[in-house]
mmJSON file of the N, C-alpha and C atoms, coordinates in Angstrom:
{"data_MODEL":{"atom_site":{
"group_PDB":["ATOM","ATOM","ATOM","ATOM","ATOM","ATOM","ATOM","ATOM","ATOM","ATOM","ATOM","ATOM","ATOM","ATOM","ATOM","ATOM","ATOM","ATOM","ATOM","ATOM","ATOM","ATOM","ATOM","ATOM","ATOM","ATOM","ATOM","ATOM","ATOM","ATOM","ATOM","ATOM","ATOM","ATOM","ATOM","ATOM","ATOM","ATOM","ATOM","ATOM","ATOM","ATOM","ATOM","ATOM","ATOM","ATOM","ATOM","ATOM","ATOM","ATOM","ATOM","ATOM","ATOM","ATOM","ATOM","ATOM","ATOM","ATOM","ATOM","ATOM","ATOM","ATOM","ATOM","ATOM","ATOM","ATOM","ATOM","ATOM","ATOM","ATOM","ATOM","ATOM","ATOM","ATOM","ATOM","ATOM","ATOM","ATOM","ATOM","ATOM","ATOM","ATOM","ATOM","ATOM","ATOM","ATOM","ATOM","ATOM","ATOM","ATOM","ATOM","ATOM","ATOM","ATOM","ATOM","ATOM","ATOM","ATOM","ATOM","ATOM","ATOM","ATOM","ATOM","ATOM","ATOM","ATOM","ATOM","ATOM","ATOM","ATOM","ATOM","ATOM","ATOM","ATOM","ATOM","ATOM","ATOM","ATOM","ATOM","ATOM","ATOM","ATOM","ATOM","ATOM","ATOM","ATOM","ATOM","ATOM","ATOM","ATOM","ATOM","ATOM","ATOM","ATOM","ATOM","ATOM","ATOM","ATOM","ATOM","ATOM","ATOM","ATOM","ATOM","ATOM","ATOM","ATOM","ATOM","ATOM","ATOM","ATOM","ATOM","ATOM","ATOM","ATOM","ATOM","ATOM","ATOM","ATOM","ATOM","ATOM","ATOM","ATOM","ATOM","ATOM","ATOM","ATOM","ATOM","ATOM","ATOM","ATOM","ATOM","ATOM","ATOM","ATOM","ATOM","ATOM","ATOM","ATOM","ATOM","ATOM","ATOM","ATOM","ATOM","ATOM","ATOM","ATOM","ATOM","ATOM","ATOM","ATOM","ATOM","ATOM","ATOM","ATOM","ATOM","ATOM","ATOM","ATOM","ATOM","ATOM","ATOM","ATOM","ATOM","ATOM","ATOM","ATOM","ATOM","ATOM","ATOM","ATOM","ATOM","ATOM","ATOM","ATOM","ATOM","ATOM","ATOM","ATOM","ATOM","ATOM","ATOM","ATOM","ATOM","ATOM","ATOM","ATOM","ATOM","ATOM","ATOM","ATOM","ATOM","ATOM","ATOM","ATOM","ATOM","ATOM","ATOM","ATOM","ATOM","ATOM"],
"id":[1,2,3,4,5,6,7,8,9,10,11,12,13,14,15,16,17,18,19,20,21,22,23,24,25,26,27,28,29,30,31,32,33,34,35,36,37,38,39,40,41,42,43,44,45,46,47,48,49,50,51,52,53,54,55,56,57,58,59,60,61,62,63,64,65,66,67,68,69,70,71,72,73,74,75,76,77,78,79,80,81,82,83,84,85,86,87,88,89,90,91,92,93,94,95,96,97,98,99,100,101,102,103,104,105,106,107,108,109,110,111,112,113,114,115,116,117,118,119,120,121,122,123,124,125,126,127,128,129,130,131,132,133,134,135,136,137,138,139,140,141,142,143,144,145,146,147,148,149,150,151,152,153,154,155,156,157,158,159,160,161,162,163,164,165,166,167,168,169,170,171,172,173,174,175,176,177,178,179,180,181,182,183,184,185,186,187,188,189,190,191,192,193,194,195,196,197,198,199,200,201,202,203,204,205,206,207,208,209,210,211,212,213,214,215,216,217,218,219,220,221,222,223,224,225,226,227,228,229,230,231,232,233,234,235,236,237,238,239,240],
"type_symbol":["N","C","C","N","C","C","N","C","C","N","C","C","N","C","C","N","C","C","N","C","C","N","C","C","N","C","C","N","C","C","N","C","C","N","C","C","N","C","C","N","C","C","N","C","C","N","C","C","N","C","C","N","C","C","N","C","C","N","C","C","N","C","C","N","C","C","N","C","C","N","C","C","N","C","C","N","C","C","N","C","C","N","C","C","N","C","C","N","C","C","N","C","C","N","C","C","N","C","C","N","C","C","N","C","C","N","C","C","N","C","C","N","C","C","N","C","C","N","C","C","N","C","C","N","C","C","N","C","C","N","C","C","N","C","C","N","C","C","N","C","C","N","C","C","N","C","C","N","C","C","N","C","C","N","C","C","N","C","C","N","C","C","N","C","C","N","C","C","N","C","C","N","C","C","N","C","C","N","C","C","N","C","C","N","C","C","N","C","C","N","C","C","N","C","C","N","C","C","N","C","C","N","C","C","N","C","C","N","C","C","N","C","C","N","C","C","N","C","C","N","C","C","N","C","C","N","C","C","N","C","C","N","C","C","N","C","C","N","C","C"],
"label_atom_id":["N","CA","C","N","CA","C","N","CA","C","N","CA","C","N","CA","C","N","CA","C","N","CA","C","N","CA","C","N","CA","C","N","CA","C","N","CA","C","N","CA","C","N","CA","C","N","CA","C","N","CA","C","N","CA","C","N","CA","C","N","CA","C","N","CA","C","N","CA","C","N","CA","C","N","CA","C","N","CA","C","N","CA","C","N","CA","C","N","CA","C","N","CA","C","N","CA","C","N","CA","C","N","CA","C","N","CA","C","N","CA","C","N","CA","C","N","CA","C","N","CA","C","N","CA","C","N","CA","C","N","CA","C","N","CA","C","N","CA","C","N","CA","C","N","CA","C","N","CA","C","N","CA","C","N","CA","C","N","CA","C","N","CA","C","N","CA","C","N","CA","C","N","CA","C","N","CA","C","N","CA","C","N","CA","C","N","CA","C","N","CA","C","N","CA","C","N","CA","C","N","CA","C","N","CA","C","N","CA","C","N","CA","C","N","CA","C","N","CA","C","N","CA","C","N","CA","C","N","CA","C","N","CA","C","N","CA","C","N","CA","C","N","CA","C","N","CA","C","N","CA","C","N","CA","C","N","CA","C","N","CA","C","N","CA","C","N","CA","C","N","CA","C","N","CA","C","N","CA","C"],
"label_alt_id":[null,null,null,null,null,null,null,null,null,null,null,null,null,null,null,null,null,null,null,null,null,null,null,null,null,null,null,null,null,null,null,null,null,null,null,null,null,null,null,null,null,null,null,null,null,null,null,null,null,null,null,null,null,null,null,null,null,null,null,null,null,null,null,null,null,null,null,null,null,null,null,null,null,null,null,null,null,null,null,null,null,null,null,null,null,null,null,null,null,null,null,null,null,null,null,null,null,null,null,null,null,null,null,null,null,null,null,null,null,null,null,null,null,null,null,null,null,null,null,null,null,null,null,null,null,null,null,null,null,null,null,null,null,null,null,null,null,null,null,null,null,null,null,null,null,null,null,null,null,null,null,null,null,null,null,null,null,null,null,null,null,null,null,null,null,null,null,null,null,null,null,null,null,null,null,null,null,null,null,null,null,null,null,null,null,null,null,null,null,null,null,null,null,null,null,null,null,null,null,null,null,null,null,null,null,null,null,null,null,null,null,null,null,null,null,null,null,null,null,null,null,null,null,null,null,null,null,null,null,null,null,null,null,null,null,null,null,null,null,null],
"label_comp_id":["MET","MET","MET","ASN","ASN","ASN","GLY","GLY","GLY","ILE","ILE","ILE","GLU","GLU","GLU","VAL","VAL","VAL","VAL","VAL","VAL","PHE","PHE","PHE","PHE","PHE","PHE","ASP","ASP","ASP","MET","MET","MET","GLY","GLY","GLY","ASN","ASN","ASN","THR","THR","THR","LEU","LEU","LEU","THR","THR","THR","HIS","HIS","HIS","PHE","PHE","PHE","HIS","HIS","HIS","ARG","ARG","ARG","VAL","VAL","VAL","LYS","LYS","LYS","SER","SER","SER","ASP","ASP","ASP","ASP","ASP","ASP","ASP","ASP","ASP","LYS","LYS","LYS","ASN","ASN","ASN","GLU","GLU","GLU","GLN","GLN","GLN","GLY","GLY","GLY","LEU","LEU","LEU","THR","THR","THR","TYR","TYR","TYR","LEU","LEU","LEU","THR","THR","THR","GLU","GLU","GLU","TYR","TYR","TYR","LEU","LEU","LEU","ASN","ASN","ASN","LYS","LYS","LYS","PHE","PHE","PHE","ASN","ASN","ASN","HIS","HIS","HIS","SER","SER","SER","ILE","ILE","ILE","THR","THR","THR","ILE","ILE","ILE","ASP","ASP","ASP","GLU","GLU","GLU","VAL","VAL","VAL","LYS","LYS","LYS","ASN","ASN","ASN","GLY","GLY","GLY","PHE","PHE","PHE","PHE","PHE","PHE","LYS","LYS","LYS","ILE","ILE","ILE","TRP","TRP","TRP","MET","MET","MET","TYR","TYR","TYR","GLY","GLY","GLY","ILE","ILE","ILE","GLU","GLU","GLU","ASP","ASP","ASP","ARG","ARG","ARG","SER","SER","SER","ARG","ARG","ARG","THR","THR","THR","PHE","PHE","PHE","LYS","LYS","LYS","GLU","GLU","GLU","TYR","TYR","TYR","PRO","PRO","PRO","ILE","ILE","ILE","ASP","ASP","ASP","VAL","VAL","VAL","PHE","PHE","PHE","LEU","LEU","LEU","LYS","LYS","LYS"],
"label_asym_id":["A","A","A","A","A","A","A","A","A","A","A","A","A","A","A","A","A","A","A","A","A","A","A","A","A","A","A","A","A","A","A","A","A","A","A","A","A","A","A","A","A","A","A","A","A","A","A","A","A","A","A","A","A","A","A","A","A","A","A","A","A","A","A","A","A","A","A","A","A","A","A","A","A","A","A","A","A","A","A","A","A","A","A","A","A","A","A","A","A","A","A","A","A","A","A","A","A","A","A","A","A","A","A","A","A","A","A","A","A","A","A","A","A","A","A","A","A","A","A","A","A","A","A","A","A","A","A","A","A","A","A","A","A","A","A","A","A","A","A","A","A","A","A","A","A","A","A","A","A","A","A","A","A","A","A","A","A","A","A","A","A","A","A","A","A","A","A","A","A","A","A","A","A","A","A","A","A","A","A","A","A","A","A","A","A","A","A","A","A","A","A","A","A","A","A","A","A","A","A","A","A","A","A","A","A","A","A","A","A","A","A","A","A","A","A","A","A","A","A","A","A","A","A","A","A","A","A","A","A","A","A","A","A","A","A","A","A","A","A","A"],
"label_entity_id":["1","1","1","1","1","1","1","1","1","1","1","1","1","1","1","1","1","1","1","1","1","1","1","1","1","1","1","1","1","1","1","1","1","1","1","1","1","1","1","1","1","1","1","1","1","1","1","1","1","1","1","1","1","1","1","1","1","1","1","1","1","1","1","1","1","1","1","1","1","1","1","1","1","1","1","1","1","1","1","1","1","1","1","1","1","1","1","1","1","1","1","1","1","1","1","1","1","1","1","1","1","1","1","1","1","1","1","1","1","1","1","1","1","1","1","1","1","1","1","1","1","1","1","1","1","1","1","1","1","1","1","1","1","1","1","1","1","1","1","1","1","1","1","1","1","1","1","1","1","1","1","1","1","1","1","1","1","1","1","1","1","1","1","1","1","1","1","1","1","1","1","1","1","1","1","1","1","1","1","1","1","1","1","1","1","1","1","1","1","1","1","1","1","1","1","1","1","1","1","1","1","1","1","1","1","1","1","1","1","1","1","1","1","1","1","1","1","1","1","1","1","1","1","1","1","1","1","1","1","1","1","1","1","1","1","1","1","1","1","1"],
"label_seq_id":[1,1,1,2,2,2,3,3,3,4,4,4,5,5,5,6,6,6,7,7,7,8,8,8,9,9,9,10,10,10,11,11,11,12,12,12,13,13,13,14,14,14,15,15,15,16,16,16,17,17,17,18,18,18,19,19,19,20,20,20,21,21,21,22,22,22,23,23,23,24,24,24,25,25,25,26,26,26,27,27,27,28,28,28,29,29,29,30,30,30,31,31,31,32,32,32,33,33,33,34,34,34,35,35,35,36,36,36,37,37,37,38,38,38,39,39,39,40,40,40,41,41,41,42,42,42,43,43,43,44,44,44,45,45,45,46,46,46,47,47,47,48,48,48,49,49,49,50,50,50,51,51,51,52,52,52,53,53,53,54,54,54,55,55,55,56,56,56,57,57,57,58,58,58,59,59,59,60,60,60,61,61,61,62,62,62,63,63,63,64,64,64,65,65,65,66,66,66,67,67,67,68,68,68,69,69,69,70,70,70,71,71,71,72,72,72,73,73,73,74,74,74,75,75,75,76,76,76,77,77,77,78,78,78,79,79,79,80,80,80],
"pdbx_PDB_ins_code":[null,null,null,null,null,null,null,null,null,null,null,null,null,null,null,null,null,null,null,null,null,null,null,null,null,null,null,null,null,null,null,null,null,null,null,null,null,null,null,null,null,null,null,null,null,null,null,null,null,null,null,null,null,null,null,null,null,null,null,null,null,null,null,null,null,null,null,null,null,null,null,null,null,null,null,null,null,null,null,null,null,null,null,null,null,null,null,null,null,null,null,null,null,null,null,null,null,null,null,null,null,null,null,null,null,null,null,null,null,null,null,null,null,null,null,null,null,null,null,null,null,null,null,null,null,null,null,null,null,null,null,null,null,null,null,null,null,null,null,null,null,null,null,null,null,null,null,null,null,null,null,null,null,null,null,null,null,null,null,null,null,null,null,null,null,null,null,null,null,null,null,null,null,null,null,null,null,null,null,null,null,null,null,null,null,null,null,null,null,null,null,null,null,null,null,null,null,null,null,null,null,null,null,null,null,null,null,null,null,null,null,null,null,null,null,null,null,null,null,null,null,null,null,null,null,null,null,null,null,null,null,null,null,null,null,null,null,null,null,null],
"Cartn_x":[21.585,20.611,19.503,19.843,18.877,17.663,17.879,16.788,16.03,16.346,15.667,16.28,15.458,15.941,15.777,14.747,14.502,13.7,13.921,13.178,12.368,11.047,10.192,9.859,9.788,9.452,8.7,8.03,7.23,7.807,8.366,8.95,7.955,6.743,5.74,5.024,3.885,3.119,2.334,2.185,1.311,1.664,2.92,3.306,3.803,4.21,4.752,3.839,2.662,1.751,1.342,1.197,0.735,1.723,2.964,3.94,3.659,2.86,2.483,3.706,4.683,5.862,5.551,6.429,6.13,6.117,6.983,7.079,7.382,7.268,7.637,9.119,9.942,11.373,11.59,10.841,10.944,10.486,9.419,8.908,9.923,10.544,11.567,12.748,13.154,14.27,13.936,12.716,12.308,12.308,11.798,11.792,13.195,14.117,15.511,16.145,15.789,16.289,15.79,14.487,13.916,14.549,14.698,15.279,16.718,17.496,18.889,18.962,18.106,18.087,17.766,16.832,16.475,17.64,18.256,19.375,20.562,20.718,21.816,21.706,20.522,20.373,21.157,21.387,22.062,23.496,23.76,25.1,25.278,26.043,26.203,26.946,27.598,28.399,27.595,26.331,25.501,25.154,25.381,25.081,23.872,23.265,22.13,22.564,23.788,24.274,24.38,24.783,24.842,23.448,22.494,21.119,20.547,20.829,20.31,20.921,22.248,22.929,23.107,23.284,23.522,22.263,21.153,19.889,18.809,18.416,17.232,17.328,18.434,18.565,18.573,19.249,19.297,17.916,17.226,15.875,14.929,14.959,14.071,14.356,15.622,15.97,15.421,15.51,15.055,13.564,12.799,11.332,10.743,11.572,11.124,9.845,9.704,8.551,7.314,7.39,6.282,4.979,5.056,3.826,3.185,3.961,3.405,2.98,3.744,3.495,2.684,2.62,1.933,2.512,3.773,4.459,4.866,4.677,5.149,6.535,7.491,8.863,9.184,10.019,10.36,11.413,10.973,11.913,12.727,12.139,12.882,14.11,13.981,15.121,16.169,15.72,16.632,17.419,16.723,17.385,18.403,18.146,19.111,20.381],
"Cartn_y":[138.849,138.864,137.848,136.705,135.618,136.023,136.758,137.123,138.375,139.009,140.245,141.395,142.136,143.243,144.587,144.738,146.012,145.759,146.579,146.492,147.769,147.66,148.811,148.883,150.071,150.233,151.539,151.668,152.849,153.511,154.703,155.415,156.363,156.382,157.282,156.662,157.214,156.763,155.49,155.104,153.99,152.705,152.294,151.01,151.102,152.271,152.372,153.132,153.553,154.318,153.515,152.219,151.401,151.379,151.788,151.826,152.96,153.917,155.049,155.785,155.966,156.711,158.196,158.973,160.369,161.283,161.041,161.986,161.253,161.989,161.425,161.074,161.843,161.524,160.167,159.908,158.606,157.487,157.739,156.746,156.502,157.568,157.417,156.61,156.887,156.159,154.671,154.358,152.956,152.311,153.03,152.514,152.28,153.193,153.028,151.82,151.595,150.426,149.15,149.088,147.904,147.669,148.738,148.603,148.112,148.659,148.237,146.77,146.37,144.965,144.049,144.466,143.654,143.576,144.712,144.737,143.939,143.872,143.099,141.608,141.135,139.733,139.43,140.47,140.298,140.818,141.768,142.352,142.831,142.089,142.371,143.669,144.233,145.433,146.733,146.66,147.868,148.38,149.671,150.276,151.197,151.477,152.398,153.79,154.183,155.49,155.558,154.459,154.423,154.534,153.838,153.893,155.291,155.855,157.183,158.274,158.279,159.363,159.099,157.834,157.506,157.304,157.108,156.936,157.89,157.774,158.472,159.993,160.575,162.04,162.542,161.803,162.195,162.071,160.982,160.776,161.88,162.188,163.219,164.582,164.888,166.148,166.146,165.018,164.921,165.044,164.74,164.814,165.958,166.937,168.068,168.717,168.843,169.552,168.666,167.422,166.494,166.975,167.584,168.034,169.214,169.903,171.023,170.603,169.698,169.321,168.05,167.247,165.954,165.017,165.253,164.433,163.104,162.019,160.709,160.494,160.241,160.072,158.612,158.36,156.971,156.389,155.951,155.448,154.274,153.475,152.332,152.784,153.874,154.419,154.946,155.632,156.194,155.098,154.036,152.968,152.216,152.107,151.423,152.218],
"Cartn_z":[-176.801,-175.718,-175.976,-176.456,-176.635,-177.46,-178.54,-179.426,-179.048,-177.933,-177.54,-178.331,-179.037,-179.836,-179.15,-178.341,-177.679,-176.398,-175.403,-174.159,-174.021,-173.945,-173.729,-172.241,-171.715,-170.319,-170.147,-169.029,-168.731,-167.493,-167.663,-166.533,-165.877,-166.378,-165.81,-164.625,-164.307,-163.147,-163.402,-164.648,-164.981,-164.257,-164.3,-163.728,-162.295,-161.852,-160.498,-159.542,-160.004,-159.153,-157.915,-158.081,-156.965,-155.808,-156.043,-154.96,-153.98,-154.399,-153.547,-152.993,-153.85,-153.418,-153.419,-152.856,-152.58,-153.799,-154.773,-155.884,-157.186,-158.292,-159.586,-159.617,-158.924,-158.868,-158.202,-157.126,-156.462,-157.4,-158.145,-159.09,-160.2,-160.682,-161.712,-161.189,-159.962,-159.357,-159.236,-158.839,-158.743,-160.125,-161.125,-162.491,-163.019,-162.716,-163.138,-162.46,-161.212,-160.488,-161.145,-161.432,-162.074,-163.446,-164.231,-165.563,-165.471,-164.549,-164.379,-163.963,-163.045,-162.622,-163.791,-164.622,-165.786,-166.768,-167.058,-168.002,-167.482,-166.168,-165.574,-165.862,-166.213,-166.59,-167.865,-168.685,-169.964,-169.94,-169.034,-168.928,-167.49,-166.705,-165.276,-164.991,-165.993,-165.737,-165.846,-166.262,-166.389,-164.991,-164.775,-163.476,-163.586,-162.451,-162.445,-162.892,-162.575,-163.027,-164.547,-165.175,-166.637,-167.24,-166.655,-167.157,-166.938,-165.779,-165.435,-166.323,-166.427,-167.144,-168.631,-169.0,-170.398,-171.204,-170.517,-171.224,-170.729,-169.459,-168.961,-169.072,-168.606,-168.665,-170.103,-170.978,-172.396,-173.016,-172.709,-173.236,-172.752,-171.461,-170.926,-171.548,-171.762,-172.429,-173.856,-174.516,-175.899,-176.079,-175.031,-175.155,-174.338,-174.025,-173.206,-173.711,-175.019,-175.581,-175.733,-175.313,-175.53,-174.893,-173.723,-173.063,-173.789,-174.615,-175.393,-176.793,-177.39,-178.784,-178.935,-177.867,-177.88,-178.943,-179.278,-180.268,-179.633,-180.366,-179.918,-180.511,-179.672,-180.108,-180.387,-181.394,-181.763,-180.816,-179.648,-178.645,-179.182,-180.077,-180.62,-181.404,-182.143,-182.894,-181.927,-180.884,-179.892,-179.161,-178.761,-178.023,-178.868,-180.162,-181.044,-181.134],
"occupancy":[1.0,1.0,1.0,1.0,1.0,1.0,1.0,1.0,1.0,1.0,1.0,1.0,1.0,1.0,1.0,1.0,1.0,1.0,1.0,1.0,1.0,1.0,1.0,1.0,1.0,1.0,1.0,1.0,1.0,1.0,1.0,1.0,1.0,1.0,1.0,1.0,1.0,1.0,1.0,1.0,1.0,1.0,1.0,1.0,1.0,1.0,1.0,1.0,1.0,1.0,1.0,1.0,1.0,1.0,1.0,1.0,1.0,1.0,1.0,1.0,1.0,1.0,1.0,1.0,1.0,1.0,1.0,1.0,1.0,1.0,1.0,1.0,1.0,1.0,1.0,1.0,1.0,1.0,1.0,1.0,1.0,1.0,1.0,1.0,1.0,1.0,1.0,1.0,1.0,1.0,1.0,1.0,1.0,1.0,1.0,1.0,1.0,1.0,1.0,1.0,1.0,1.0,1.0,1.0,1.0,1.0,1.0,1.0,1.0,1.0,1.0,1.0,1.0,1.0,1.0,1.0,1.0,1.0,1.0,1.0,1.0,1.0,1.0,1.0,1.0,1.0,1.0,1.0,1.0,1.0,1.0,1.0,1.0,1.0,1.0,1.0,1.0,1.0,1.0,1.0,1.0,1.0,1.0,1.0,1.0,1.0,1.0,1.0,1.0,1.0,1.0,1.0,1.0,1.0,1.0,1.0,1.0,1.0,1.0,1.0,1.0,1.0,1.0,1.0,1.0,1.0,1.0,1.0,1.0,1.0,1.0,1.0,1.0,1.0,1.0,1.0,1.0,1.0,1.0,1.0,1.0,1.0,1.0,1.0,1.0,1.0,1.0,1.0,1.0,1.0,1.0,1.0,1.0,1.0,1.0,1.0,1.0,1.0,1.0,1.0,1.0,1.0,1.0,1.0,1.0,1.0,1.0,1.0,1.0,1.0,1.0,1.0,1.0,1.0,1.0,1.0,1.0,1.0,1.0,1.0,1.0,1.0,1.0,1.0,1.0,1.0,1.0,1.0,1.0,1.0,1.0,1.0,1.0,1.0,1.0,1.0,1.0,1.0,1.0,1.0],
"B_iso_or_equiv":[0.0,0.0,0.0,0.0,0.0,0.0,0.0,0.0,0.0,0.0,0.0,0.0,0.0,0.0,0.0,0.0,0.0,0.0,0.0,0.0,0.0,0.0,0.0,0.0,0.0,0.0,0.0,0.0,0.0,0.0,0.0,0.0,0.0,0.0,0.0,0.0,0.0,0.0,0.0,0.0,0.0,0.0,0.0,0.0,0.0,0.0,0.0,0.0,0.0,0.0,0.0,0.0,0.0,0.0,0.0,0.0,0.0,0.0,0.0,0.0,0.0,0.0,0.0,0.0,0.0,0.0,0.0,0.0,0.0,0.0,0.0,0.0,0.0,0.0,0.0,0.0,0.0,0.0,0.0,0.0,0.0,0.0,0.0,0.0,0.0,0.0,0.0,0.0,0.0,0.0,0.0,0.0,0.0,0.0,0.0,0.0,0.0,0.0,0.0,0.0,0.0,0.0,0.0,0.0,0.0,0.0,0.0,0.0,0.0,0.0,0.0,0.0,0.0,0.0,0.0,0.0,0.0,0.0,0.0,0.0,0.0,0.0,0.0,0.0,0.0,0.0,0.0,0.0,0.0,0.0,0.0,0.0,0.0,0.0,0.0,0.0,0.0,0.0,0.0,0.0,0.0,0.0,0.0,0.0,0.0,0.0,0.0,0.0,0.0,0.0,0.0,0.0,0.0,0.0,0.0,0.0,0.0,0.0,0.0,0.0,0.0,0.0,0.0,0.0,0.0,0.0,0.0,0.0,0.0,0.0,0.0,0.0,0.0,0.0,0.0,0.0,0.0,0.0,0.0,0.0,0.0,0.0,0.0,0.0,0.0,0.0,0.0,0.0,0.0,0.0,0.0,0.0,0.0,0.0,0.0,0.0,0.0,0.0,0.0,0.0,0.0,0.0,0.0,0.0,0.0,0.0,0.0,0.0,0.0,0.0,0.0,0.0,0.0,0.0,0.0,0.0,0.0,0.0,0.0,0.0,0.0,0.0,0.0,0.0,0.0,0.0,0.0,0.0,0.0,0.0,0.0,0.0,0.0,0.0,0.0,0.0,0.0,0.0,0.0,0.0],
"pdbx_formal_charge":[null,null,null,null,null,null,null,null,null,null,null,null,null,null,null,null,null,null,null,null,null,null,null,null,null,null,null,null,null,null,null,null,null,null,null,null,null,null,null,null,null,null,null,null,null,null,null,null,null,null,null,null,null,null,null,null,null,null,null,null,null,null,null,null,null,null,null,null,null,null,null,null,null,null,null,null,null,null,null,null,null,null,null,null,null,null,null,null,null,null,null,null,null,null,null,null,null,null,null,null,null,null,null,null,null,null,null,null,null,null,null,null,null,null,null,null,null,null,null,null,null,null,null,null,null,null,null,null,null,null,null,null,null,null,null,null,null,null,null,null,null,null,null,null,null,null,null,null,null,null,null,null,null,null,null,null,null,null,null,null,null,null,null,null,null,null,null,null,null,null,null,null,null,null,null,null,null,null,null,null,null,null,null,null,null,null,null,null,null,null,null,null,null,null,null,null,null,null,null,null,null,null,null,null,null,null,null,null,null,null,null,null,null,null,null,null,null,null,null,null,null,null,null,null,null,null,null,null,null,null,null,null,null,null,null,null,null,null,null,null],
"auth_seq_id":[1,1,1,2,2,2,3,3,3,4,4,4,5,5,5,6,6,6,7,7,7,8,8,8,9,9,9,10,10,10,11,11,11,12,12,12,13,13,13,14,14,14,15,15,15,16,16,16,17,17,17,18,18,18,19,19,19,20,20,20,21,21,21,22,22,22,23,23,23,24,24,24,25,25,25,26,26,26,27,27,27,28,28,28,29,29,29,30,30,30,31,31,31,32,32,32,33,33,33,34,34,34,35,35,35,36,36,36,37,37,37,38,38,38,39,39,39,40,40,40,41,41,41,42,42,42,43,43,43,44,44,44,45,45,45,46,46,46,47,47,47,48,48,48,49,49,49,50,50,50,51,51,51,52,52,52,53,53,53,54,54,54,55,55,55,56,56,56,57,57,57,58,58,58,59,59,59,60,60,60,61,61,61,62,62,62,63,63,63,64,64,64,65,65,65,66,66,66,67,67,67,68,68,68,69,69,69,70,70,70,71,71,71,72,72,72,73,73,73,74,74,74,75,75,75,76,76,76,77,77,77,78,78,78,79,79,79,80,80,80],
"auth_comp_id":["MET","MET","MET","ASN","ASN","ASN","GLY","GLY","GLY","ILE","ILE","ILE","GLU","GLU","GLU","VAL","VAL","VAL","VAL","VAL","VAL","PHE","PHE","PHE","PHE","PHE","PHE","ASP","ASP","ASP","MET","MET","MET","GLY","GLY","GLY","ASN","ASN","ASN","THR","THR","THR","LEU","LEU","LEU","THR","THR","THR","HIS","HIS","HIS","PHE","PHE","PHE","HIS","HIS","HIS","ARG","ARG","ARG","VAL","VAL","VAL","LYS","LYS","LYS","SER","SER","SER","ASP","ASP","ASP","ASP","ASP","ASP","ASP","ASP","ASP","LYS","LYS","LYS","ASN","ASN","ASN","GLU","GLU","GLU","GLN","GLN","GLN","GLY","GLY","GLY","LEU","LEU","LEU","THR","THR","THR","TYR","TYR","TYR","LEU","LEU","LEU","THR","THR","THR","GLU","GLU","GLU","TYR","TYR","TYR","LEU","LEU","LEU","ASN","ASN","ASN","LYS","LYS","LYS","PHE","PHE","PHE","ASN","ASN","ASN","HIS","HIS","HIS","SER","SER","SER","ILE","ILE","ILE","THR","THR","THR","ILE","ILE","ILE","ASP","ASP","ASP","GLU","GLU","GLU","VAL","VAL","VAL","LYS","LYS","LYS","ASN","ASN","ASN","GLY","GLY","GLY","PHE","PHE","PHE","PHE","PHE","PHE","LYS","LYS","LYS","ILE","ILE","ILE","TRP","TRP","TRP","MET","MET","MET","TYR","TYR","TYR","GLY","GLY","GLY","ILE","ILE","ILE","GLU","GLU","GLU","ASP","ASP","ASP","ARG","ARG","ARG","SER","SER","SER","ARG","ARG","ARG","THR","THR","THR","PHE","PHE","PHE","LYS","LYS","LYS","GLU","GLU","GLU","TYR","TYR","TYR","PRO","PRO","PRO","ILE","ILE","ILE","ASP","ASP","ASP","VAL","VAL","VAL","PHE","PHE","PHE","LEU","LEU","LEU","LYS","LYS","LYS"],
"auth_asym_id":["A","A","A","A","A","A","A","A","A","A","A","A","A","A","A","A","A","A","A","A","A","A","A","A","A","A","A","A","A","A","A","A","A","A","A","A","A","A","A","A","A","A","A","A","A","A","A","A","A","A","A","A","A","A","A","A","A","A","A","A","A","A","A","A","A","A","A","A","A","A","A","A","A","A","A","A","A","A","A","A","A","A","A","A","A","A","A","A","A","A","A","A","A","A","A","A","A","A","A","A","A","A","A","A","A","A","A","A","A","A","A","A","A","A","A","A","A","A","A","A","A","A","A","A","A","A","A","A","A","A","A","A","A","A","A","A","A","A","A","A","A","A","A","A","A","A","A","A","A","A","A","A","A","A","A","A","A","A","A","A","A","A","A","A","A","A","A","A","A","A","A","A","A","A","A","A","A","A","A","A","A","A","A","A","A","A","A","A","A","A","A","A","A","A","A","A","A","A","A","A","A","A","A","A","A","A","A","A","A","A","A","A","A","A","A","A","A","A","A","A","A","A","A","A","A","A","A","A","A","A","A","A","A","A","A","A","A","A","A","A"],
"auth_atom_id":["N","CA","C","N","CA","C","N","CA","C","N","CA","C","N","CA","C","N","CA","C","N","CA","C","N","CA","C","N","CA","C","N","CA","C","N","CA","C","N","CA","C","N","CA","C","N","CA","C","N","CA","C","N","CA","C","N","CA","C","N","CA","C","N","CA","C","N","CA","C","N","CA","C","N","CA","C","N","CA","C","N","CA","C","N","CA","C","N","CA","C","N","CA","C","N","CA","C","N","CA","C","N","CA","C","N","CA","C","N","CA","C","N","CA","C","N","CA","C","N","CA","C","N","CA","C","N","CA","C","N","CA","C","N","CA","C","N","CA","C","N","CA","C","N","CA","C","N","CA","C","N","CA","C","N","CA","C","N","CA","C","N","CA","C","N","CA","C","N","CA","C","N","CA","C","N","CA","C","N","CA","C","N","CA","C","N","CA","C","N","CA","C","N","CA","C","N","CA","C","N","CA","C","N","CA","C","N","CA","C","N","CA","C","N","CA","C","N","CA","C","N","CA","C","N","CA","C","N","CA","C","N","CA","C","N","CA","C","N","CA","C","N","CA","C","N","CA","C","N","CA","C","N","CA","C","N","CA","C","N","CA","C","N","CA","C","N","CA","C","N","CA","C","N","CA","C","N","CA","C"],
"pdbx_PDB_model_num":[1,1,1,1,1,1,1,1,1,1,1,1,1,1,1,1,1,1,1,1,1,1,1,1,1,1,1,1,1,1,1,1,1,1,1,1,1,1,1,1,1,1,1,1,1,1,1,1,1,1,1,1,1,1,1,1,1,1,1,1,1,1,1,1,1,1,1,1,1,1,1,1,1,1,1,1,1,1,1,1,1,1,1,1,1,1,1,1,1,1,1,1,1,1,1,1,1,1,1,1,1,1,1,1,1,1,1,1,1,1,1,1,1,1,1,1,1,1,1,1,1,1,1,1,1,1,1,1,1,1,1,1,1,1,1,1,1,1,1,1,1,1,1,1,1,1,1,1,1,1,1,1,1,1,1,1,1,1,1,1,1,1,1,1,1,1,1,1,1,1,1,1,1,1,1,1,1,1,1,1,1,1,1,1,1,1,1,1,1,1,1,1,1,1,1,1,1,1,1,1,1,1,1,1,1,1,1,1,1,1,1,1,1,1,1,1,1,1,1,1,1,1,1,1,1,1,1,1,1,1,1,1,1,1,1,1,1,1,1,1]
}}}
């Protein structure tokens, strides 16, 4: 990937709040679309369903307790 080792992104309200979409689900969907479009620059076969089910759903399940524990998870380790 031309020297790129990891891609960091924000699926929360921080970067997509300005879109004024209706819900967090809509914001997540927009973020997944942007992430998929970006990843397609390096691999055209990546689909939004792969990003959604192979990464996002697993990641969200893995950080379920974050709002209670305030633990910061090592996303770089997870993405590798």
